[in-house]
C-alpha positions, 0 to 999 in steps of 0.5 A: 107764298105758302098756303095752308087749307084746312077745315075739311071732313066728313059731312052728310048731304045737306050739311055745311063746312067752312074752310079757311086758308091761311097765306104767309107773306104780306102780298095776300091783300094785293091779290085775287084769291081762289078756291079750287077742288079736285075730285077723284079722276077729275081735273082740278077746277076753280069753284070760287074766287074773290078780288082784292076789293071783295067782288066774287065769282063762282062756278055754276055748280056751287053758285048759291051754296058756297060763299067765298070771303077774305080777311086781309088782316088775318091773311085768310080766305074762307069758303063757306059751303052749305047744302053740300052734295055728294058731288062736292066730294073732293080735295079743296085747295086755295091759291093766289090768282092772276087777274085772269084766274091763273093760279100762281103758287105751288099747290099745298096739300089741300083739305079733303071734303067728303059728303055722304049721301 
């Protein structure tokens, strides 16, 4: 499976961005998907995930501000980010997850989100 995240950019605090991630292959609809981020000098962290039937989970730091969704027909998972904060600045990646939330594919380039104060 190859994953291509996009949609990042520079945004002011309080702004919004929507990140799409397109997955190659037909297994997309069979797996839990997740969005991760890695800020400078920090470990990569899981911020949101979505199961096959649509149930979701979020890190406490983004709960109420970020929304993950998926379009199985388009092999795409989205991350809608609202009320962005400078601490959301990071490279964002998507990945296919096991049921326990472990990423299973190689990391792509990700997409950089920079939030200015």
